[in-house]
Backbone as CSV, one residue per row, in Angstrom:
resi,resn,N_x,N_y,N_z,CA_x,CA_y,CA_z,C_x,C_y,C_z
1,MET,95.260,0.542,15.598,95.111,1.325,16.804,94.022,0.727,17.687
2,ALA,92.913,0.333,17.071,91.812,-0.210,17.856,92.224,-1.512,18.545
3,ALA,92.961,-2.368,17.817,93.403,-3.636,18.393,94.341,-3.384,19.575
4,ALA,95.222,-2.409,19.430,96.138,-2.077,20.523,95.369,-1.535,21.721
5,ALA,94.365,-0.733,21.469,93.563,-0.175,22.561,92.807,-1.278,23.307
6,LYS,92.338,-2.304,22.572,91.612,-3.410,23.210,92.493,-4.178,24.191
7,LEU,93.779,-4.240,23.902,94.692,-4.959,24.794,94.834,-4.283,26.146
8,ALA,94.578,-2.997,26.191,94.703,-2.212,27.422,96.068,-2.413,28.077
9,SER,97.076,-2.578,27.254,98.449,-2.759,27.716,99.159,-1.413,27.678
10,PRO,100.032,-1.153,28.644,100.702,0.149,28.642,101.628,0.346,27.448
11,GLY,102.079,-0.726,26.809,102.955,-0.601,25.654,104.391,-0.301,26.042
12,VAL,105.243,-0.244,25.048,106.660,-0.017,25.273,106.967,1.474,25.325
13,PHE,106.245,2.242,24.540,106.527,3.673,24.419,105.221,4.427,24.510
14,GLN,105.177,5.429,25.349,103.959,6.223,25.489,104.303,7.698,25.394
15,LEU,103.513,8.397,24.620,103.694,9.827,24.477,102.368,10.430,24.047
16,GLU,101.921,11.417,24.728,100.651,12.057,24.407,100.860,13.257,23.491
17,ARG,101.727,13.108,22.514,102.013,14.177,21.562,101.885,13.596,20.159
18,PRO,101.682,14.424,19.159,101.572,13.923,17.783,102.851,13.213,17.329
19,ALA,102.689,12.152,16.560,103.834,11.375,16.064,104.776,12.238,15.236
20,ARG,104.244,13.249,14.550,105.099,14.089,13.696,106.175,14.819,14.505
21,GLU,105.977,14.913,15.827,106.971,15.581,16.658,108.139,14.670,17.031
22,LEU,108.047,13.388,16.711,109.116,12.452,17.046,110.296,12.556,16.086
23,MET,110.080,13.106,14.911,111.124,13.178,13.889,111.341,14.613,13.456
24,ARG,112.551,14.887,13.033,112.882,16.229,12.577,112.099,16.575,11.301
25,ASP,111.991,15.635,10.376,111.282,15.885,9.119,110.307,14.737,8.877
26,PHE,109.139,14.820,9.501,108.149,13.749,9.443,107.723,13.446,8.014
27,VAL,107.537,14.466,7.193,107.098,14.262,5.812,108.134,13.440,5.039
28,ALA,109.402,13.819,5.144,110.458,13.083,4.439,110.554,11.642,4.946
29,GLN,110.448,11.451,6.254,110.512,10.106,6.817,109.321,9.260,6.365
30,SER,108.151,9.873,6.266,106.965,9.156,5.806,107.125,8.715,4.356
31,LYS,107.654,9.607,3.524,107.885,9.265,2.110,108.910,8.140,1.989
32,ALA,109.966,8.211,2.784,110.997,7.172,2.746,110.432,5.823,3.189
33,ALA,109.616,5.825,4.232,109.014,4.580,4.714,108.056,4.003,3.680
34,SER,107.283,4.875,3.025,106.369,4.414,1.974,107.155,3.802,0.822
35,TRP,108.231,4.473,0.415,109.060,3.978,-0.678,109.638,2.613,-0.322
36,ASP,110.160,2.454,0.895,110.713,1.170,1.325,109.654,0.071,1.280
37,MET,108.427,0.395,1.697,107.353,-0.587,1.690,107.013,-1.017,0.260
38,TYR,106.933,-0.044,-0.666,106.614,-0.380,-2.060,107.724,-1.209,-2.694
39,ILE,108.962,-0.892,-2.424,110.078,-1.675,-2.964,110.023,-3.102,-2.425
40,ALA,109.737,-3.259,-1.143,109.646,-4.595,-0.541,108.479,-5.384,-1.136
41,ALA,107.376,-4.709,-1.406,106.180,-5.394,-1.907,106.239,-5.679,-3.411
42,PHE,106.745,-4.719,-4.189,106.662,-4.830,-5.648,108.004,-4.975,-6.351
43,GLY,109.097,-4.827,-5.632,110.418,-4.985,-6.227,111.000,-3.666,-6.703
44,PRO,112.261,-3.717,-7.109,112.992,-2.489,-7.451,112.623,-1.860,-8.792
45,LYS,111.751,-2.489,-9.559,111.410,-1.926,-10.868,110.366,-0.816,-10.796
46,VAL,109.805,-0.585,-9.626,108.812,0.476,-9.465,109.543,1.824,-9.493
47,PRO,109.180,2.696,-10.439,109.861,3.998,-10.472,109.410,4.886,-9.316
48,ARG,110.327,5.670,-8.798,110.003,6.552,-7.668,108.865,7.504,-8.031
49,GLU,108.756,7.873,-9.315,107.679,8.788,-9.747,106.299,8.159,-9.587
50,ALA,106.246,6.851,-9.404,104.959,6.176,-9.230,104.311,6.544,-7.895
51,LEU,105.106,7.000,-6.948,104.560,7.433,-5.665,104.071,8.874,-5.790
52,VAL,102.797,9.074,-5.568,102.221,10.417,-5.644,101.407,10.671,-4.380
53,PRO,101.269,11.919,-3.987,100.430,12.217,-2.815,99.002,11.709,-3.023
54,VAL,98.393,11.225,-1.953,97.055,10.644,-2.056,96.040,11.648,-2.603
55,ALA,96.195,12.929,-2.284,95.261,13.937,-2.802,95.362,14.024,-4.324
56,ASP,96.583,13.935,-4.868,96.758,13.953,-6.321,96.142,12.714,-6.957
57,PHE,96.355,11.556,-6.313,95.788,10.311,-6.822,94.261,10.367,-6.832
58,ALA,93.674,10.843,-5.737,92.213,10.928,-5.634,91.648,11.879,-6.684
59,ARG,92.317,12.994,-6.886,91.866,13.967,-7.887,91.907,13.345,-9.283
60,ALA,92.985,12.636,-9.607,93.113,11.995,-10.917,92.073,10.891,-11.084
61,ALA,91.846,10.110,-10.031,90.861,9.034,-10.105,89.458,9.598,-10.303
62,LYS,89.161,10.687,-9.627,87.836,11.305,-9.754,87.620,11.819,-11.175
63,SER,88.671,12.377,-11.782,88.523,12.913,-13.135,88.339,11.797,-14.155
64,ARG,88.737,10.571,-13.807,88.581,9.432,-14.725,87.330,8.611,-14.427
65,TRP,86.575,9.006,-13.427,85.384,8.250,-13.037,84.394,8.206,-14.176
66,GLN,83.796,7.054,-14.366,82.773,6.885,-15.390,81.497,6.419,-14.718
67,GLU,80.401,6.950,-15.192,79.112,6.513,-14.673,78.824,5.097,-15.174
68,PRO,78.093,4.291,-14.399,77.737,2.942,-14.859,77.028,3.012,-16.207
69,GLY,77.415,2.118,-17.103,76.821,2.104,-18.433,77.576,2.949,-19.443
70,ASP,78.465,3.813,-18.995,79.260,4.647,-19.886,80.453,3.813,-20.364
71,VAL,80.433,3.420,-21.634,81.477,2.547,-22.171,82.458,3.392,-22.967
72,ARG,83.728,3.342,-22.570,84.780,4.070,-23.275,85.964,3.137,-23.490
73,ARG,86.730,3.439,-24.489,87.978,2.702,-24.686,89.114,3.577,-24.183
74,GLN,89.968,2.973,-23.430,91.095,3.704,-22.870,92.303,2.777,-22.950
75,GLY,93.262,3.102,-23.811,94.396,2.203,-24.019,93.899,0.913,-24.606
76,HIS,94.352,-0.202,-24.108,93.899,-1.493,-24.625,92.893,-2.142,-23.707
77,TYR,92.422,-1.444,-22.705,91.393,-1.973,-21.820,90.036,-1.391,-22.195
78,ARG,89.029,-2.172,-22.003,87.673,-1.694,-22.238,86.949,-1.700,-20.902
79,TYR,86.488,-0.557,-20.491,85.787,-0.410,-19.226,84.290,-0.440,-19.480
80,GLU,83.602,-1.351,-18.867,82.153,-1.412,-19.026,81.494,-1.451,-17.675
């Protein structure tokens, strides 16, 4: 967005309304676009269940946070 603003170009499409109003179901379209991007980047072996809302991911990551120096074994990885 910042790079586009620096160009000070009128652009091809202008609308002073939220992007979510451009589509009938913005949430579904966003999920579909994310899924397409992951398939393009990582291939078709990525299970659809691997996509989770960012709030769920952040909550899970926070619950697994370890303080520096706290050494635990988790699976076959050792976190130090």
